[in-house]
C-alpha positions as CSV (number, residue, x, y, z in Angstrom):
1,M,-124.7,-42.8,43.2
2,S,-125.1,-44.1,39.8
3,K,-127.4,-46.8,38.6
4,L,-124.6,-49.3,38.0
5,S,-123.3,-49.1,41.6
6,L,-126.6,-49.6,43.1
7,T,-127.1,-52.7,41.0
8,R,-123.7,-54.1,42.3
9,A,-124.6,-53.4,46.0
10,S,-128.0,-55.2,45.7
11,A,-126.3,-58.2,44.2
12,V,-123.9,-58.5,47.0
13,N,-126.6,-58.2,49.6
14,M,-128.5,-60.9,47.8
15,V,-125.5,-63.4,47.8
16,S,-124.6,-63.0,51.4
17,T,-128.1,-63.5,52.7
18,R,-128.8,-66.7,50.8
19,V,-128.2,-70.1,52.6
20,Y,-125.9,-72.4,50.8
21,V,-127.2,-75.9,50.1
22,P,-124.7,-78.5,48.7
23,S,-125.8,-80.6,45.7
24,R,-126.7,-84.2,46.0
25,I,-123.6,-85.2,44.0
26,L,-121.2,-83.5,46.4
27,I,-123.0,-85.0,49.5
28,R,-122.8,-88.5,48.0
29,A,-119.1,-88.1,47.2
30,L,-118.3,-86.8,50.7
31,S,-120.1,-89.7,52.3
32,R,-117.9,-92.4,50.6
33,P,-115.0,-93.9,52.7
34,L,-112.5,-93.6,49.8
35,P,-112.3,-91.4,46.8
36,S,-113.1,-92.9,43.4
37,Q,-109.9,-93.7,41.6
38,C,-109.4,-92.9,37.9
39,H,-107.9,-95.6,35.7
40,L,-105.5,-93.0,34.2
41,V,-103.9,-92.0,37.6
42,R,-100.9,-94.2,38.9
43,A,-101.4,-95.5,42.5
44,T,-99.4,-93.5,45.0
45,P,-96.4,-95.3,46.7
46,L,-97.9,-94.4,50.1
47,H,-100.9,-96.6,49.7
48,C,-99.8,-99.8,51.4
49,R,-101.9,-102.8,52.4
50,N,-99.5,-105.3,54.1
51,A,-95.8,-105.9,54.8
52,H,-95.0,-107.8,51.6
53,S,-96.5,-104.9,49.5
54,N,-94.4,-102.5,51.6
55,A,-91.2,-104.4,50.9
56,R,-92.0,-104.6,47.2
57,K,-92.8,-100.9,47.0
58,D,-89.5,-100.1,48.9
59,S,-87.5,-102.1,46.4
60,Q,-89.3,-100.3,43.5
61,L,-88.6,-97.0,45.1
62,S,-84.9,-97.8,45.6
63,K,-84.7,-99.0,42.0
64,L,-86.3,-95.9,40.7
65,Y,-84.1,-93.8,42.9
66,S,-80.9,-95.5,41.5
67,E,-82.2,-95.0,38.0
68,A,-82.7,-91.4,38.7
69,L,-79.3,-91.0,40.2
70,E,-77.8,-92.8,37.2
71,R,-79.6,-90.5,34.7
72,D,-78.4,-87.5,36.8
73,A,-74.8,-88.8,36.7
74,H,-74.8,-89.3,32.9
75,K,-76.2,-85.8,32.5
76,S,-73.5,-84.4,34.8
77,I,-70.7,-86.2,33.0
78,R,-72.0,-85.1,29.6
79,S,-72.1,-81.5,30.8
80,L,-68.8,-81.7,32.5
81,K,-67.3,-83.2,29.3
82,K,-68.8,-80.3,27.3
83,N,-67.4,-77.8,29.8
84,I,-63.9,-79.5,29.5
85,D,-64.0,-79.5,25.7
86,S,-65.1,-75.8,25.7
87,T,-62.4,-74.9,28.0
88,L,-59.7,-76.7,25.9
89,E,-61.0,-75.0,22.9
90,E,-60.9,-71.7,24.7
91,I,-57.3,-72.3,25.8
92,K,-56.2,-73.3,22.2
93,R,-58.0,-70.1,20.9
94,L,-56.2,-67.9,23.5
95,Q,-52.9,-69.5,22.7
96,L,-53.3,-69.0,19.0
97,E,-54.3,-65.2,19.6
98,T,-51.4,-64.6,22.0
99,T,-48.5,-66.6,20.4
100,G,-49.9,-67.1,16.8
101,E,-49.0,-70.8,16.9
102,S,-51.3,-73.8,17.4
103,T,-50.5,-76.9,19.7
104,D,-48.6,-79.5,17.9
105,P,-49.2,-83.2,19.0
106,Y,-45.5,-83.9,18.2
107,W,-44.2,-81.2,20.5
108,F,-41.3,-83.6,21.4
109,A,-39.9,-83.2,17.9
110,D,-39.6,-79.5,18.3
111,L,-37.4,-79.4,21.3
112,T,-34.3,-77.3,20.9
113,D,-30.8,-78.3,22.0
114,K,-30.9,-75.5,24.6
115,E,-34.0,-77.1,26.2
116,I,-32.5,-80.6,26.1
117,N,-29.2,-79.4,27.8
118,D,-31.1,-77.4,30.4
119,P,-30.2,-79.0,33.8
120,D,-33.6,-78.2,35.1
121,M,-35.2,-80.3,32.4
122,P,-37.5,-82.7,34.3
123,D,-37.2,-86.5,33.7
124,I,-40.1,-88.2,32.0
125,E,-41.2,-91.6,33.2
126,F,-43.9,-94.0,31.7
127,Y,-45.5,-96.5,34.1
128,E,-48.0,-99.3,33.3
129,R,-50.4,-101.1,35.5
130,D,-52.2,-104.3,34.8
131,L,-55.9,-103.7,35.7
132,D,-56.8,-107.3,35.2
133,K,-54.2,-108.9,37.4
134,G,-53.4,-106.0,39.6
135,G,-50.1,-105.3,41.1
136,P,-47.8,-102.2,41.4
137,D,-47.0,-99.9,38.6
138,V,-44.2,-101.0,36.2
139,L,-41.7,-98.7,34.9
140,V,-41.6,-99.3,31.1
141,K,-39.7,-96.2,29.9
142,R,-37.6,-93.4,31.2
143,I,-36.2,-90.3,29.5
144,A,-33.7,-88.6,31.7
145,T,-30.3,-87.9,30.0
146,P,-29.8,-85.5,27.1
147,E,-29.0,-88.5,24.8
148,D,-32.4,-89.9,25.7
149,F,-34.2,-86.7,24.8
150,R,-32.2,-86.4,21.5
151,R,-33.1,-90.0,20.6
152,E,-36.8,-89.5,21.4
153,R,-36.9,-86.2,19.5
154,E,-35.4,-87.9,16.4
155,M,-37.9,-90.6,16.6
156,W,-40.9,-88.3,16.8
157,R,-39.4,-86.2,14.0
158,M,-39.4,-89.4,11.9
159,V,-43.0,-90.3,13.0
160,R,-44.2,-86.7,12.0
161,E,-42.4,-87.0,8.7
162,S,-43.8,-90.5,7.9
163,E,-47.4,-89.3,8.5
164,Q,-46.9,-86.1,6.4
165,N,-44.9,-87.5,3.6
166,P,-46.3,-90.6,1.9
167,D,-42.9,-91.3,0.1
168,Y,-40.9,-91.3,3.3
169,D,-38.6,-94.3,3.8
170,R,-39.5,-95.7,7.3
171,Y,-36.4,-98.0,7.6
172,H,-34.7,-95.9,10.4
173,L,-38.1,-95.3,12.1
174,R,-38.8,-99.0,12.3
175,R,-35.4,-99.8,13.6
176,A,-35.8,-97.1,16.4
177,M,-39.2,-98.5,17.3
178,I,-37.9,-102.0,17.5
179,D,-35.0,-100.8,19.7
180,Q,-37.5,-99.2,22.0
181,M,-39.5,-102.5,22.2
182,L,-36.4,-104.5,23.0
183,V,-35.8,-102.5,26.1
184,D,-39.4,-102.6,27.1
185,P,-40.1,-105.3,29.7
186,R,-43.5,-106.0,28.2
187,Y,-41.8,-107.4,24.9
188,Q,-38.9,-109.4,26.5
189,K,-40.6,-112.7,25.5
190,Y,-40.6,-111.6,21.9
191,A,-36.9,-110.5,22.0
192,E,-35.7,-113.1,19.5
193,M,-38.5,-112.4,17.1
194,L,-37.9,-108.6,17.2
195,K,-34.2,-109.1,16.6
196,D,-35.0,-111.3,13.6
197,M,-37.4,-108.6,12.3
198,K,-34.8,-105.8,12.8
199,G,-32.2,-107.9,10.9
200,R,-34.6,-108.3,7.9
201,L,-35.5,-104.6,7.6
202,R,-34.4,-103.1,4.3
203,T,-34.4,-99.6,2.8
204,K,-36.4,-98.8,-0.3
205,E,-33.3,-98.9,-2.4
206,Q,-32.3,-102.4,-1.0
207,L,-35.8,-103.7,-1.4
208,A,-35.8,-102.4,-5.1
209,E,-32.5,-104.0,-5.8
210,A,-33.6,-107.3,-4.1
211,E,-36.8,-107.3,-6.1
212,E,-34.8,-106.8,-9.4
213,M,-32.4,-109.5,-8.5
214,E,-35.1,-111.9,-7.6
215,R,-36.9,-111.1,-10.8
216,K,-33.9,-111.8,-12.8
217,E,-33.2,-115.0,-10.9
218,M,-36.8,-116.1,-11.4
219,E,-36.5,-115.5,-15.1
220,E,-33.2,-117.5,-15.3
221,K,-34.8,-120.3,-13.4
222,L,-37.8,-120.3,-15.5
223,K,-35.7,-120.3,-18.6
224,E,-33.8,-123.2,-17.2
225,L,-36.9,-125.1,-16.3
226,K,-38.4,-124.5,-19.8
227,S,-35.3,-125.6,-21.5
228,G,-35.1,-128.7,-19.3
229,Y,-38.7,-129.5,-19.9
230,K,-38.2,-129.3,-23.6
231,T,-35.4,-131.8,-23.5
232,D,-36.6,-134.1,-20.7
233,P,-40.2,-133.4,-19.7
234,D,-40.5,-136.2,-17.2
235,G,-37.0,-135.6,-15.7
236,V,-37.6,-132.0,-14.5
237,F,-40.6,-132.8,-12.4
238,A,-39.8,-136.4,-11.6
239,E,-39.8,-135.7,-7.8
240,V,-43.5,-134.3,-8.0
241,L,-44.8,-136.8,-10.5
242,D,-43.3,-139.7,-8.5
243,T,-44.8,-138.7,-5.2
244,P,-46.6,-141.7,-3.5
245,G,-50.3,-141.4,-3.7
246,L,-50.4,-139.1,-6.8
247,E,-50.2,-141.9,-9.4
248,A,-54.0,-141.7,-10.2
249,A,-53.6,-137.9,-10.9
250,R,-50.4,-138.2,-13.0
251,P,-52.1,-137.4,-16.4
252,E,-53.8,-134.4,-15.0
253,L,-50.6,-133.3,-13.2
254,N,-48.5,-133.9,-16.3
255,A,-51.0,-131.7,-18.4
256,F,-51.0,-129.0,-15.9
257,L,-47.2,-128.8,-15.7
258,K,-47.0,-128.9,-19.5
259,A,-49.4,-125.9,-19.9
260,L,-47.5,-124.1,-17.1
261,M,-44.2,-124.4,-19.1
262,E,-45.7,-123.5,-22.6
263,H,-47.5,-120.3,-21.7
264,E,-45.9,-117.1,-20.4
265,N,-49.0,-115.5,-18.6
266,H,-49.7,-118.8,-16.8
267,N,-51.9,-117.0,-14.2
268,Q,-54.5,-115.8,-16.7
269,H,-54.2,-118.2,-19.7
270,P,-57.5,-120.2,-20.1
271,E,-55.6,-123.5,-20.9
272,V,-53.6,-123.3,-17.6
273,L,-56.7,-122.4,-15.6
274,E,-58.6,-125.3,-17.2
275,A,-55.8,-127.7,-16.5
276,M,-55.7,-126.4,-12.9
277,E,-59.4,-127.0,-12.5
278,R,-59.2,-130.6,-13.8
279,L,-56.2,-131.2,-11.4
280,E,-58.2,-129.8,-8.4
281,K,-61.1,-131.9,-9.3
282,K,-59.2,-135.1,-9.6
283,F,-57.5,-134.4,-6.2
284,S,-60.9,-133.7,-4.5
285,E,-62.2,-136.9,-5.8
286,H,-59.4,-139.2,-5.0
287,P,-58.8,-140.3,-1.4
288,D,-55.1,-141.0,-1.8
289,F,-54.3,-137.3,-2.0
290,K,-56.0,-136.7,1.4
291,E,-53.8,-139.4,2.9
292,V,-50.7,-137.8,1.3
293,W,-51.6,-134.5,2.7
294,A,-52.4,-135.9,6.2
295,K,-49.1,-137.8,6.1
296,L,-47.2,-134.6,5.3
297,E,-48.8,-132.8,8.1
298,D,-47.8,-135.6,10.5
299,E,-44.3,-135.4,9.3
300,V,-44.2,-131.7,9.9
301,E,-45.6,-132.2,13.4
302,Q,-43.0,-134.9,14.1
303,E,-40.3,-132.6,12.9
304,R,-41.5,-129.9,15.2
305,E,-41.7,-132.2,18.2
306,A,-38.5,-134.1,17.7
307,G,-36.4,-131.5,15.8
308,E,-33.4,-130.1,17.5
309,S,-33.8,-126.5,18.7
310,V,-31.8,-124.1,16.7
311,D,-31.1,-122.0,19.8
312,D,-29.6,-125.0,21.5
313,M,-27.5,-125.6,18.5
314,K,-26.2,-122.0,18.5
315,R,-25.4,-122.2,22.3
316,N,-23.6,-125.5,21.7
317,V,-21.6,-123.9,18.9
318,E,-20.8,-120.9,21.1
319,A,-19.6,-123.3,23.9
320,E,-17.6,-125.4,21.5
321,H,-16.1,-122.1,20.0
322,E,-15.0,-121.1,23.5
323,R,-13.5,-124.5,24.1
324,A,-11.7,-124.4,20.8
325,V,-10.1,-121.1,21.8
326,E,-9.0,-122.7,25.1
327,R,-7.7,-125.7,23.3
328,A,-5.8,-123.4,20.9
329,M,-4.3,-121.6,24.0
330,A,-3.5,-125.0,25.6
331,E,-1.8,-126.1,22.3
332,A,0.1,-122.9,22.0
333,E,1.3,-123.5,25.5
334,S,2.3,-127.2,24.8
335,D,4.2,-126.1,21.7
336,N,6.5,-124.3,24.0
337,Y,7.5,-127.6,25.5
338,T,8.8,-129.0,22.1
339,P,12.4,-127.7,22.5
340,V,12.4,-129.0,26.0
341,L,11.3,-132.5,24.9
342,A,14.0,-132.5,22.2
343,K,16.6,-131.6,24.8
344,M,15.3,-134.3,27.1
345,R,15.5,-136.9,24.3
346,D,19.1,-136.0,23.6
347,V,19.9,-136.3,27.4
348,M,18.1,-139.7,27.6
349,A,20.1,-140.8,24.5
350,A,23.3,-139.8,26.2
351,L,22.5,-141.5,29.6
352,G,21.5,-144.9,28.0
353,G,19.8,-147.7,29.8
354,S,16.5,-149.4,29.4
355,E,14.5,-146.8,31.4
356,C,16.0,-144.0,29.4
357,E,15.2,-145.8,26.2
358,A,11.6,-146.0,27.2
359,V,11.3,-142.4,28.1
360,Q,13.1,-141.5,24.8
361,A,10.5,-143.6,22.9
362,E,7.7,-141.7,24.6
363,I,9.3,-138.4,23.7
364,N,9.7,-139.4,20.0
365,Q,6.0,-140.4,20.0
366,L,4.8,-137.1,21.3
367,L,7.0,-135.2,18.9
368,S,5.7,-137.3,15.9
369,E,2.1,-136.5,17.0
370,K,2.9,-132.9,17.1
371,T,4.4,-133.1,13.6
372,E,1.3,-134.9,12.2
373,L,-1.0,-132.4,13.8
374,K,1.1,-129.6,12.2
375,E,0.8,-131.3,8.8
376,D,-3.0,-131.7,9.2
377,E,-3.3,-127.9,10.0
378,D,-1.2,-127.2,6.9
379,D,-3.7,-129.2,4.8
380,V,-6.6,-127.1,6.0
381,E,-5.2,-123.8,4.7
382,G,-6.9,-124.2,1.2
383,F,-8.5,-126.3,-1.5
384,D,-6.8,-128.0,-4.3
385,Y,-9.4,-127.0,-6.9
386,N,-7.8,-129.0,-9.7
387,A,-8.0,-132.1,-7.5
388,L,-11.5,-131.3,-6.6
389,S,-12.6,-130.8,-10.1
390,T,-11.3,-134.2,-11.0
391,E,-12.9,-135.7,-7.9
392,L,-16.3,-134.2,-8.9
393,T,-16.3,-136.1,-12.1
394,R,-15.5,-139.3,-10.2
395,L,-18.0,-138.8,-7.5
396,K,-20.8,-138.3,-10.0
397,K,-20.3,-141.9,-11.2
398,K,-20.1,-143.3,-7.7
399,P,-23.3,-144.7,-6.1
400,V,-24.4,-143.0,-3.1
401,E,-24.0,-144.9,0.1
402,Q,-27.1,-145.5,2.2
403,D,-25.3,-145.1,5.6
404,V,-24.3,-141.3,5.1
405,D,-23.2,-140.8,8.6
406,G,-21.5,-144.1,9.1
407,N,-22.9,-144.7,12.5
408,S,-25.4,-147.6,12.0
409,H,-22.8,-150.3,12.6
410,I,-21.9,-148.9,16.1
411,D,-23.3,-150.6,19.0
412,P,-25.9,-148.2,20.7
413,S,-24.7,-148.7,24.2
414,L,-21.1,-148.0,23.1
415,Q,-22.2,-145.0,21.2
416,A,-24.1,-143.7,24.3
417,K,-20.9,-144.0,26.3
418,V,-18.8,-142.2,23.7
419,N,-21.4,-139.4,23.6
420,K,-21.4,-139.0,27.3
421,I,-17.6,-138.7,27.3
422,L,-17.5,-136.3,24.4
423,E,-20.2,-134.1,26.0
424,D,-17.9,-133.2,28.9
425,P,-17.0,-129.6,28.2
426,D,-13.7,-130.0,30.1
427,L,-12.5,-133.1,28.2
428,F,-9.7,-131.6,26.3
429,E,-8.5,-129.6,29.4
430,K,-8.5,-132.9,31.4
431,L,-6.5,-134.7,28.7
432,V,-3.9,-132.0,28.7
433,H,-3.5,-132.0,32.4
434,L,-3.3,-135.8,32.5
435,Q,-0.5,-135.7,29.9
436,R,1.3,-133.2,31.9
437,A,0.9,-135.3,35.0
438,I,2.4,-138.3,33.2
439,E,5.3,-136.3,32.0
440,D,6.0,-134.7,35.4
441,A,5.7,-138.3,37.1
442,K,8.3,-139.7,34.7
443,Q,10.9,-136.9,35.0
444,P,12.8,-136.2,38.2
445,Q,12.0,-133.2,40.2
446,S,15.4,-131.8,40.8
447,V,14.2,-128.1,40.7
448,P,11.4,-126.8,43.0
449,I,8.2,-126.5,41.0
450,D,7.8,-122.8,41.8
451,Q,11.2,-122.1,40.2
452,I,10.6,-123.9,36.9
453,S,10.7,-121.3,34.0
454,H,7.9,-121.4,31.7
455,E,5.9,-119.2,29.4
456,L,2.4,-118.0,29.9
457,A,-0.5,-119.0,27.7
458,P,-1.3,-116.5,24.9
459,D,-3.2,-113.4,25.8
460,P,-6.8,-113.5,24.3
461,E,-6.4,-109.8,23.5
462,N,-3.6,-110.6,21.3
463,L,-5.5,-113.4,19.3
464,P,-7.1,-112.5,16.0
465,A,-10.6,-111.0,16.3
466,E,-12.2,-113.8,14.3
467,R,-11.1,-116.3,16.9
468,T,-12.7,-114.5,19.9
469,T,-15.9,-112.9,18.4
470,P,-19.0,-114.9,19.3
471,L,-21.1,-116.2,16.5
472,Q,-24.2,-114.1,17.6
473,E,-22.1,-110.9,17.5
474,R,-20.8,-111.8,14.0
475,I,-24.4,-112.3,12.7
476,K,-25.3,-109.0,14.2
477,M,-22.4,-107.2,12.5
478,A,-23.3,-108.8,9.3
479,R,-26.9,-107.7,9.5
480,D,-25.9,-104.1,10.2
481,D,-23.7,-104.0,7.2
482,P,-25.7,-103.4,3.9
483,E,-23.6,-105.7,1.8
484,H,-23.7,-108.6,4.1
485,A,-27.3,-108.1,5.0
486,A,-28.2,-108.4,1.2
487,A,-26.0,-111.6,1.0
488,L,-27.9,-113.1,4.0
489,A,-31.2,-112.2,2.4
490,N,-30.2,-114.1,-0.8
491,L,-29.4,-117.1,1.3
492,H,-32.8,-117.2,2.9
493,I,-35.1,-119.8,1.4
494,D,-38.9,-119.2,1.3
495,L,-41.4,-122.0,0.2
496,T,-45.1,-121.9,-0.7
497,P,-47.5,-122.7,2.1
498,P,-47.8,-125.0,4.0
499,F,-44.1,-125.9,3.5
500,N,-42.8,-122.6,4.7
501,L,-44.0,-123.4,8.3
502,S,-41.7,-126.4,8.5
503,P,-39.4,-126.3,11.5
504,A,-36.7,-128.1,9.4
505,L,-36.8,-125.2,6.9
506,R,-36.4,-122.6,9.7
507,A,-33.5,-124.6,11.2
508,F,-31.8,-124.7,7.8
509,N,-32.1,-120.9,7.2
510,Q,-30.5,-120.3,10.6
511,A,-27.7,-122.9,10.0
512,I,-27.0,-121.2,6.7
513,E,-26.5,-117.9,8.6
514,L,-24.1,-119.5,10.9
515,A,-22.1,-121.1,8.0
516,Y,-22.0,-117.6,6.4
517,V,-20.3,-116.0,9.4
518,G,-18.2,-118.8,10.6
519,A,-16.4,-121.9,9.2
520,N,-15.5,-124.7,11.6
521,D,-16.3,-128.3,11.9
522,D,-19.2,-127.8,14.4
523,I,-21.0,-125.5,12.0
524,R,-20.3,-127.9,9.1
525,R,-21.9,-130.7,11.0
526,I,-24.9,-128.5,12.0
527,L,-25.4,-127.4,8.4
528,W,-25.3,-131.0,7.2
529,R,-27.6,-132.1,9.8
530,A,-30.1,-129.4,8.9
531,Y,-29.9,-130.2,5.2
532,M,-30.5,-133.8,5.8
533,K,-33.8,-133.0,7.5
534,V,-35.0,-130.5,5.0
535,R,-33.9,-132.0,1.7
536,T,-37.1,-134.2,1.6
537,L,-39.4,-131.3,2.0
538,P,-41.4,-130.8,-1.3
539,T,-40.3,-128.1,-3.6
540,F,-37.2,-127.3,-1.4
541,L,-34.6,-128.5,-3.8
542,L,-36.2,-126.4,-6.8
543,N,-35.9,-123.2,-4.6
544,V,-32.4,-123.6,-3.3
545,P,-30.4,-120.5,-4.6
546,D,-27.0,-120.8,-6.3
547,D,-25.2,-119.3,-3.3
548,V,-26.7,-121.9,-0.9
549,W,-25.7,-124.7,-3.3
550,D,-22.1,-123.4,-3.3
551,L,-22.0,-123.0,0.4
552,L,-23.3,-126.5,1.0
553,Y,-20.9,-128.2,-1.5
554,Y,-17.7,-126.4,-0.5
555,S,-18.5,-126.7,3.3
556,Q,-18.6,-130.5,2.8
557,A,-15.6,-130.6,0.3
558,V,-13.0,-129.5,3.0
559,T,-10.2,-132.0,3.5
560,W,-10.2,-131.7,7.4
561,K,-9.3,-134.8,9.4
562,T,-12.8,-134.8,11.2
563,N,-14.7,-134.8,7.8
564,R,-14.7,-138.6,7.5
565,N,-17.9,-138.8,5.4
566,R,-16.6,-136.3,3.0
567,E,-17.1,-138.4,-0.3
568,S,-20.5,-139.7,0.6
569,H,-21.7,-136.1,1.4
570,L,-20.5,-134.8,-1.9
571,A,-22.0,-137.7,-3.8
572,L,-25.3,-137.0,-2.2
573,L,-25.1,-133.3,-3.0
574,L,-24.3,-134.1,-6.6
575,Q,-27.3,-136.5,-6.8
576,D,-29.6,-133.7,-5.4
577,L,-28.1,-131.3,-7.9
578,E,-28.7,-133.6,-10.8
579,S,-32.3,-134.1,-9.8
580,V,-32.9,-130.4,-10.3
581,G,-31.1,-130.4,-13.6
582,R,-27.7,-129.2,-12.5
583,P,-24.5,-131.0,-13.5
584,G,-22.7,-129.9,-10.4
585,P,-22.4,-126.8,-8.0
586,P,-23.1,-123.5,-9.7
587,T,-19.5,-122.4,-9.2
588,H,-17.4,-125.2,-10.7
589,P,-14.1,-126.0,-9.0
590,S,-12.4,-125.5,-12.4
591,T,-13.3,-121.9,-12.5
592,L,-11.8,-121.4,-9.0
593,A,-8.7,-123.2,-10.0
594,N,-8.3,-120.8,-13.1
595,N,-9.0,-117.7,-11.0
596,S,-6.5,-118.8,-8.3
């Protein structure tokens, strides 16, 4: 045995035989009832002293447990999202390796006709659910037929082309998108607005032509204003300068208008800018201008509240148009009785007697009324432009009557009764039946009523299309035609804020559209009523285009029997034309007489 091993053995024997005596520190620590607590160690949740502390500790434990679960959930969601993204990327990579093509977000645009015409092609339906209000799923779109798939394919092709090509004309794409919104139940309350937007859409060529035409018109108007300002400075802007409440700012306003007329680049010229600053300072200092502005806002609000709804006017015109067609059919039917009445008159004259003479007088009266009506219809066929040109000169010298409508002298109660009678949609039909009943009561019924030979009323299918096409359909057809759409756009009047928000201006623009597609007495009245409400709007008369002036003037110049206020209307129009520096309508009647 080596020396090292002997040493180890002796050391083991020494340890095992020695008695262990604990130290004083260990004995003192073991004798304590509780262990000493370190201030760095958090108290264990199992150390409870009473019921309240137990409840508090339980709530803290539950809170810690919920926070831990939430952290674990967020970690799980993030990891799951990473796994999904990686899986999608792997699918795209595998698809690119196998087919050599990447996924296109506009896969609908790449459908072939074979796939569309496939009878096993599944239907595609889009549903929507309101998470706030609840309720069942609502079907908002369905693609089922091959025509639906072709229409959807064409739209997605246009969408892809519009995103890839910055010069792409989005005219057809916007029309297709508006058509889809019109059939979507979510946008039904905006249907009228969407139809109006669709009617105002223009191609790039049409927009360029309209801008060029507008630029030329603005240049011509500016030249006319400048020429008129040089000859009569106060007369051109008399309406603006004489506005009540602006008398104190008249020198500054006149200086601003003068600088505006004398300089071409009026937006950047220092003299124009300086005059504008002086005018704004004057307006801000003077309280009358605030009163004028408040009064203008009150008038706009009153027009909005008391103004007649344009949609109601359109419906009234449609109803009156239908009644006019029915009246025309009734008149055509009554015209068939003219030979019968003439024969009856001859029979009564041959029989003689007082009763026969009375019946003969009534027949003569009926025939004379038909003759007068025929003469009135013949007068409506056209204008006598030579007489109208002479009348224009006479009306310019005639003072304008204050009572334009001629209804101020009528008793209100009587007018209310008359309006109530005229509002009856079946008034003319009742009069025709009443006339027939009187005639049937006076003539002897020698032949049974079911054997009387008579002709039927005219078939609506044989009437001209312009007598049966509704006004809304005419406006739609006009907007779909590029030439008529450009003409309607030229008739639209836009004013600077806040005057462009006036309900009277909106009503007048829609009345002009009605006058463009149809010419009858009801539309003439609606147009004149809308003009009387909007003519006092500031800057309106200065922005009326030539075509609108012509349409206004010649719509009121008709010699219809119902146009009783013809001369007063024309005189007022001539006065308004003269206030903006025009001697008469842009298209003078003498030029029309020469052309005809």
